[in-house]
Backbone as CSV, one residue per row, in Angstrom:
resi,resn,N_x,N_y,N_z,CA_x,CA_y,CA_z,C_x,C_y,C_z
1,MET,3.064,11.573,2.384,2.634,12.306,3.560,3.094,13.825,3.425
2,ALA,2.241,14.625,3.676,2.558,16.117,3.721,2.662,16.615,5.112
3,ILE,3.584,17.501,5.352,3.581,18.171,6.659,3.213,19.602,6.696
4,LYS,2.266,19.844,7.373,1.804,21.247,7.549,2.238,21.918,8.801
5,GLU,2.577,23.205,8.705,3.002,23.868,9.931,2.062,25.062,10.145
6,ARG,1.746,25.341,11.353,0.944,26.606,11.601,1.489,27.224,12.864
7,LYS,1.306,28.444,13.027,1.731,29.171,14.151,0.582,29.464,15.186
8,THR,0.787,29.495,16.412,-0.199,29.713,17.396,-0.444,31.227,17.538
9,LYS,-1.604,31.709,17.933,-1.955,33.112,18.146,-1.414,33.556,19.519
10,LYS,-1.374,34.846,19.694,-0.961,35.315,21.013,-2.327,35.166,21.886
11,SER,-1.947,34.801,23.111,-3.111,34.762,24.017,-3.511,36.137,24.553
12,LYS,-4.634,36.304,25.061,-5.106,37.604,25.553,-4.358,38.041,26.678
13,ALA,-3.830,37.150,27.544,-3.188,37.596,28.795,-1.843,38.216,28.503
14,THR,-1.134,37.590,27.488,0.100,38.118,27.093,0.130,39.335,26.274
15,ALA,-1.026,39.531,25.561,-1.237,40.777,24.782,-1.520,41.992,25.731
16,LYS,-2.249,41.835,26.715,-2.560,42.844,27.767,-1.293,43.273,28.449
17,ALA,-0.545,42.260,28.854,0.609,42.563,29.677,1.789,43.170,28.937
18,GLY,1.638,43.126,27.583,2.718,43.732,26.798,3.895,42.913,26.533
19,GLN,3.827,41.627,26.982,4.986,40.808,26.925,5.045,40.411,25.374
20,ALA,6.263,39.991,25.038,6.499,39.380,23.727,5.815,38.051,23.635
21,ALA,4.978,37.767,22.618,4.365,36.489,22.514,5.369,35.516,21.857
22,LYS,5.249,34.349,22.371,6.114,33.305,21.818,5.333,32.587,20.618
23,THR,5.979,32.328,19.639,5.252,31.612,18.553,5.772,30.159,18.585
24,VAL,4.964,29.230,18.543,5.312,27.825,18.687,4.893,27.245,17.370
25,LYS,5.823,26.388,16.698,5.458,25.695,15.514,4.902,24.439,16.001
26,VAL,3.745,24.120,15.284,2.999,22.822,15.519,3.046,22.113,14.215
27,THR,3.537,20.973,14.234,3.467,20.246,12.940,2.516,19.010,13.061
28,ARG,1.868,18.806,11.885,1.046,17.593,11.876,1.182,17.000,10.593
29,ILE,0.946,15.682,10.595,1.202,14.927,9.382,-0.182,14.694,8.773
30,VAL,-0.351,14.983,7.495,-1.512,14.807,6.823,-1.464,13.850,5.714
31,PRO,-2.038,12.683,5.816,-1.803,11.686,4.782,-2.525,12.184,3.387
32,LYS,-1.687,11.875,2.312,-2.207,12.258,0.893,-3.134,11.087,0.496
33,LYS,-3.952,11.580,-0.360,-4.890,10.571,-0.844,-4.203,9.749,-2.032
34,GLU,-4.263,8.462,-1.792,-3.559,7.589,-2.818,-4.393,7.478,-4.094
35,LYS,-3.830,7.703,-5.245,-4.581,7.532,-6.462,-4.084,6.181,-7.107
36,LYS,-4.928,5.529,-7.589,-4.805,4.247,-8.369,-4.605,4.540,-9.822
37,ASP,-3.433,4.195,-10.218,-3.062,4.390,-11.615,-3.642,3.092,-12.444
38,LYS,-3.883,3.367,-13.683,-4.212,2.201,-14.444,-3.123,1.304,-14.723
39,GLU,-1.870,1.847,-14.602,-0.723,0.887,-14.827,-0.517,0.006,-13.652
40,GLU,-0.901,0.392,-12.506,-0.682,-0.395,-11.367,-1.689,-1.589,-11.242
41,SER,-2.926,-1.434,-11.809,-3.876,-2.585,-11.795,-3.330,-3.642,-12.578
42,LYS,-3.404,-4.931,-12.003,-2.848,-6.047,-12.625,-3.980,-6.943,-13.258
43,VAL,-3.822,-7.323,-14.459,-4.572,-8.289,-15.152,-3.980,-9.680,-15.012
44,ILE,-4.795,-10.649,-14.549,-4.324,-11.898,-14.285,-5.075,-12.894,-15.308
45,LEU,-4.381,-13.637,-16.093,-4.897,-14.644,-16.832,-4.800,-16.023,-16.109
46,ARG,-5.773,-16.627,-15.597,-5.652,-17.809,-14.854,-6.155,-19.061,-15.709
47,ILE,-5.122,-19.971,-15.852,-5.259,-21.213,-16.629,-5.400,-22.325,-15.767
48,ARG,-6.468,-23.190,-15.834,-6.545,-24.412,-15.059,-6.647,-25.426,-15.978
49,VAL,-5.589,-26.366,-15.877,-5.428,-27.503,-16.808,-5.858,-28.774,-16.033
50,ARG,-6.614,-29.642,-16.682,-7.043,-30.931,-16.059,-6.814,-32.073,-17.085
51,ALA,-6.485,-33.107,-16.597,-6.254,-34.415,-17.448,-6.388,-35.632,-16.547
52,TYR,-6.623,-36.734,-17.213,-6.640,-38.039,-16.452,-5.163,-38.677,-16.197
53,GLU,-4.334,-38.430,-17.162,-2.952,-38.864,-16.992,-1.890,-37.705,-16.666
54,SER,-1.259,-37.912,-15.705,-0.331,-36.783,-15.259,0.871,-36.519,-16.191
55,LYS,1.337,-37.548,-16.972,2.442,-37.220,-17.915,1.940,-36.341,-19.006
56,ILE,0.713,-36.539,-19.579,0.147,-35.699,-20.623,-0.034,-34.394,-19.970
57,LEU,-0.545,-34.280,-18.846,-0.793,-33.090,-18.310,0.466,-32.283,-18.090
58,ASP,1.517,-32.801,-17.501,2.725,-32.042,-17.345,3.407,-31.622,-18.687
59,SER,3.240,-32.464,-19.679,3.881,-31.912,-20.982,3.098,-30.792,-21.613
60,SER,1.693,-30.779,-21.498,0.909,-29.669,-21.969,1.118,-28.370,-21.168
61,VAL,1.287,-28.607,-19.711,1.611,-27.292,-18.917,3.040,-26.801,-19.374
62,LYS,3.830,-27.628,-19.756,5.265,-27.239,-20.100,5.164,-26.455,-21.453
63,GLN,4.257,-27.004,-22.375,3.984,-26.210,-23.664,3.484,-24.832,-23.386
64,ILE,2.505,-24.743,-22.430,1.837,-23.355,-22.133,2.874,-22.455,-21.602
65,MET,3.710,-22.969,-20.705,4.828,-22.221,-20.068,5.788,-21.671,-21.014
66,ASP,6.260,-22.621,-21.894,7.223,-22.172,-22.996,6.712,-21.156,-23.867
67,THR,5.455,-21.248,-24.202,4.719,-20.235,-25.057,4.696,-18.876,-24.454
68,ALA,4.381,-18.861,-23.136,4.231,-17.556,-22.397,5.650,-17.024,-22.137
69,ILE,6.628,-17.780,-21.865,8.068,-17.257,-21.697,8.488,-16.667,-22.951
70,ARG,8.227,-17.291,-24.084,8.711,-16.871,-25.404,8.245,-15.322,-25.746
71,TYR,7.086,-14.923,-25.206,6.602,-13.604,-25.347,6.714,-12.715,-24.088
72,ASP,7.768,-13.132,-23.289,8.106,-12.332,-22.128,6.858,-12.074,-21.203
73,ALA,6.200,-13.004,-20.758,5.174,-12.898,-19.798,5.619,-13.303,-18.432
74,ILE,5.141,-12.735,-17.421,5.307,-13.116,-16.062,4.473,-14.256,-15.632
75,ILE,5.052,-15.339,-15.189,4.289,-16.608,-14.897,4.407,-16.926,-13.441
76,VAL,3.289,-17.326,-12.867,3.351,-17.930,-11.403,2.678,-19.314,-11.609
77,GLY,3.655,-20.262,-11.197,3.112,-21.663,-11.299,4.120,-22.532,-12.078
78,PRO,3.735,-23.747,-12.387,2.499,-24.281,-12.278,2.273,-24.826,-10.762
79,VAL,0.990,-24.634,-10.378,0.645,-24.959,-9.009,-0.103,-26.287,-9.031
80,PRO,0.430,-27.417,-8.470,-0.309,-28.571,-8.431,-1.522,-28.566,-7.542
81,LEU,-2.664,-28.764,-8.029,-3.953,-28.836,-7.284,-4.238,-30.263,-6.797
82,PRO,-4.967,-30.445,-5.765,-5.288,-31.743,-5.233,-5.890,-32.662,-6.432
83,THR,-5.535,-33.895,-6.402,-6.034,-34.875,-7.428,-7.440,-35.283,-7.050
84,GLU,-8.364,-35.124,-7.846,-9.807,-35.494,-7.638,-9.923,-36.972,-8.050
85,ILE,-10.366,-37.784,-6.929,-10.552,-39.127,-7.165,-12.049,-39.500,-7.001
86,LYS,-12.610,-40.130,-7.978,-13.946,-40.651,-8.113,-13.941,-42.177,-8.031
87,LYS,-14.550,-42.675,-7.001,-14.561,-44.179,-6.934,-15.937,-44.751,-7.254
88,TYR,-16.122,-45.875,-8.025,-17.300,-46.481,-8.269,-17.203,-47.942,-7.802
89,THR,-18.319,-48.376,-7.118,-18.372,-49.782,-6.695,-19.460,-50.423,-7.379
90,VAL,-19.120,-51.726,-7.972,-19.981,-52.397,-8.798,-19.982,-53.872,-8.299
91,ASN,-21.193,-54.478,-8.421,-21.323,-55.974,-8.154,-20.666,-56.762,-9.246
92,ARG,-19.854,-57.683,-8.817,-19.302,-58.638,-9.869,-20.313,-59.501,-10.574
93,SER,-21.238,-60.047,-9.518,-22.200,-60.955,-9.985,-23.501,-60.363,-10.118
94,PRO,-24.320,-60.789,-11.030,-25.577,-60.140,-11.175,-26.672,-60.788,-10.180
95,PHE,-26.462,-61.836,-9.600,-27.435,-62.589,-8.803,-27.217,-62.351,-7.406
96,ILE,-26.920,-63.564,-6.642,-26.927,-63.581,-5.148,-25.542,-63.227,-4.467
97,TYR,-24.451,-63.205,-5.285,-23.135,-62.929,-4.636,-22.856,-61.460,-4.433
98,LYS,-23.539,-60.985,-3.285,-23.353,-59.566,-3.078,-22.096,-59.148,-2.498
99,ASN,-21.436,-60.052,-1.807,-20.150,-59.846,-1.135,-19.026,-59.585,-2.146
100,THR,-19.186,-60.116,-3.384,-18.046,-59.944,-4.443,-18.359,-58.649,-5.109
101,ARG,-17.572,-57.713,-4.907,-17.684,-56.340,-5.509,-16.411,-55.936,-6.199
102,GLU,-16.461,-54.949,-7.110,-15.239,-54.547,-7.810,-15.350,-53.010,-7.703
103,GLN,-14.250,-52.373,-7.439,-14.080,-50.992,-7.399,-13.308,-50.467,-8.541
104,PHE,-13.761,-49.261,-9.149,-13.131,-48.609,-10.252,-12.936,-47.140,-9.739
105,GLU,-11.836,-46.537,-10.168,-11.677,-45.176,-9.837,-11.158,-44.382,-11.026
106,ILE,-11.602,-43.098,-10.964,-11.062,-42.142,-11.947,-10.338,-40.955,-11.222
107,ARG,-9.111,-40.741,-11.669,-8.230,-39.664,-11.052,-8.153,-38.569,-12.030
108,VAL,-8.479,-37.390,-11.565,-8.286,-36.211,-12.340,-7.264,-35.263,-11.814
109,HIS,-6.224,-35.204,-12.516,-5.032,-34.338,-12.074,-5.105,-32.978,-12.586
110,LYS,-4.752,-31.866,-11.754,-4.977,-30.553,-11.996,-3.779,-29.726,-11.755
111,ARG,-3.669,-28.693,-12.614,-2.591,-27.667,-12.454,-3.202,-26.392,-12.636
112,LEU,-2.439,-25.360,-12.064,-2.918,-23.942,-12.122,-1.774,-23.118,-12.562
113,ILE,-2.104,-22.247,-13.521,-0.941,-21.357,-13.950,-1.482,-19.868,-14.121
114,ASP,-0.745,-18.908,-13.501,-1.273,-17.552,-13.558,-0.222,-16.739,-14.395
115,ILE,-0.672,-15.995,-15.496,0.088,-15.079,-16.248,-0.358,-13.738,-16.019
116,ILE,0.623,-12.919,-15.412,0.332,-11.670,-14.938,0.527,-10.638,-16.078
117,ASN,-0.393,-9.713,-16.264,-0.260,-8.707,-17.332,0.114,-9.282,-18.695
118,PRO,-0.697,-10.160,-19.205,-0.329,-10.772,-20.556,-0.682,-9.737,-21.689
119,ASN,0.296,-9.636,-22.653,0.022,-8.741,-23.780,-0.688,-9.526,-24.825
120,SER,-1.109,-8.784,-25.899,-2.103,-9.386,-26.917,-1.328,-10.523,-27.644
121,LYS,0.031,-10.494,-27.940,0.671,-11.516,-28.487,0.755,-12.839,-27.631
122,THR,0.843,-12.712,-26.435,0.843,-13.945,-25.608,-0.551,-14.507,-25.627
123,VAL,-1.568,-13.713,-25.444,-2.970,-14.328,-25.524,-3.188,-15.067,-26.931
124,GLU,-2.802,-14.444,-27.921,-3.052,-14.938,-29.204,-2.281,-16.213,-29.511
125,ALA,-0.894,-16.236,-29.020,-0.197,-17.516,-29.153,-0.758,-18.622,-28.325
126,LEU,-1.303,-18.308,-27.106,-1.974,-19.265,-26.341,-3.221,-19.884,-26.946
127,THR,-3.977,-19.124,-27.636,-5.202,-19.520,-28.348,-4.864,-20.427,-29.436
128,ASN,-3.715,-20.204,-30.148,-3.337,-21.089,-31.299,-2.552,-22.322,-30.836
129,LEU,-2.379,-22.537,-29.743,-1.717,-23.620,-29.153,-2.374,-24.840,-29.464
130,SER,-1.856,-25.955,-29.900,-2.561,-27.220,-30.073,-1.990,-28.214,-28.924
131,LEU,-2.866,-28.622,-28.113,-2.626,-29.553,-27.087,-3.128,-30.955,-27.261
132,PRO,-2.534,-32.031,-26.626,-3.148,-33.313,-26.968,-4.424,-33.604,-26.391
133,SER,-5.126,-34.506,-26.991,-6.511,-34.791,-26.520,-6.507,-35.467,-25.171
134,GLY,-7.599,-35.253,-24.381,-7.622,-35.660,-23.012,-7.054,-34.573,-22.013
135,VAL,-6.922,-33.315,-22.512,-6.555,-32.181,-21.749,-7.581,-31.256,-21.673
136,ASP,-8.065,-30.839,-20.626,-9.115,-29.744,-20.530,-8.593,-28.479,-20.019
137,ILE,-8.878,-27.352,-20.586,-8.364,-26.136,-20.190,-9.487,-25.052,-19.940
138,ASP,-9.441,-24.486,-18.761,-10.280,-23.363,-18.408,-9.360,-22.071,-18.226
139,VAL,-9.949,-21.163,-18.911,-9.153,-19.727,-18.824,-10.059,-18.696,-18.302
140,LYS,-9.549,-18.024,-17.245,-10.351,-16.850,-16.579,-9.428,-15.598,-16.612
141,MET,-10.120,-14.421,-16.818,-9.432,-13.166,-16.608,-9.796,-12.593,-15.324
142,LEU,-8.882,-12.263,-14.509,-9.170,-11.681,-13.197,-8.682,-10.337,-13.093
């Protein structure tokens, strides 16, 4: 914020009467335009990890976090997302026994990890990381 001062002019009545004019300082606050620096802009690497088994998921998330911490990255997470449950109902018998049914379900566990301002070494280390089968990874740059 910048403060600007200005003086008021003599009024015509005081100038004619020959009186000494009073000068009054008026201050007003003028907001400066904020500049966005390139350094202030944040690049976020959002990693979304999904798996059917929670133990495998947690171990792979731990591997990702250890790799990012090794290269001094700022990490937010892991954030546990809601488990997606898909249920399938099937007839047990192929003919007339409709009341006997069986239900199967698939649970997909999810985690979210944000890495803020990752450097090139961090990204390279994450791409070379080998994770167990059954783990799905989605990576987005925000």
